[in-house]
N, C-alpha and C positions, 0 to 999 in steps of 0.2 A: 200359473201361480194360483193357488187356492187359499181361501180364507175360511177358517172354521171358528165356531163359537166355543164356549167353555166346555160344552158336551161333545165336541168334535163333530157337530153338524155343519155341513157345507153351507156357507152363506153366499159366497161369490167365487167366481172362477174366471180366468182369462180364456179358458177353453170351453167352447160350445160343442157338446157331444152330438147334438142333432145335426149340425152343419159341418162338423169336423173342422171348425175354424178357430185359430188362435188369435186373440186380441192382444195388443201390446200393453194394456193396462186396464185397471178398473178403478172407479171411485167408490168409496164407502163412507157414508155418513154415520158415524158411531153415535148411538143415542143412549147407550148404557155403559156402565163401568163393568169391567171384568177382564178375564184373560181371553185373548184371541190367538189362534195358531195360524201361522203362515207356512205353506208348503210349496216348494218349487220342484217340479218334475221335469225330466227330460224325455223327449220322444223315444220310443222303443228302439229305433234304428240308430240312435246316437252312440258313438263310442267315446271313451275318455280321450283318445288321441285327437279328435276333431271337435270337441265340445267345450263350450264355455258358457256359464250361466251367471246371472246376477239378479238381485231383486232390490228394490228401493222402496222404503216406507217413509212417508212424510206425514207429519202432524201439522195441520193447518190452523189449529186453534179452534176455539168455539165459534160455531156458525150462528149468527144472530137470526 
């Protein structure tokens, strides 16, 4: 899962290209108002017959 800013610049990702490791989640502390884009990608070797994907976004409120 990737998170992009208003200008489509990558902010965070659950995938680390350097280590080829997928993480189950990431935490993001939003400090500005604006539009953010979320992208969910499947691995190249996945087929529609054996694949299922989901993403979950949570708003935790203002951090003090």
